[in-house]
Phi, psi and omega in degrees: 000133185262151180245129182280146175261123181244134179251118176247108175284139181234128180243127173275133184242134178265107186271357178270010168085357174273133180264114180242128189246120174220127175277111180292146179263137180288122182262323179204151177230114188238135188234125172232122181054250183249359182269135172228134182236127182251129177249138184246150172315136182095000179289142180291131188310317191289319167313306180299320175297318183296319182295314180298322182291325171290329168296314184290334181289321181260010173289128184258006183284148179283150181290133177257127182244000000 
């Protein structure tokens, strides 16, 4: 069974019309098999938890004890 690699870009949009340019600072970089996730400062804790849970659900590495 082959697994397709999906890259999902997420962009924050300021809807009030004011243009603010802020370069986000990288907080963590996680790589599991072929998946790579970048977390930046300011990420919602619940969103980070959901992303990590999904990564671990699809992790095919054997469990080490």
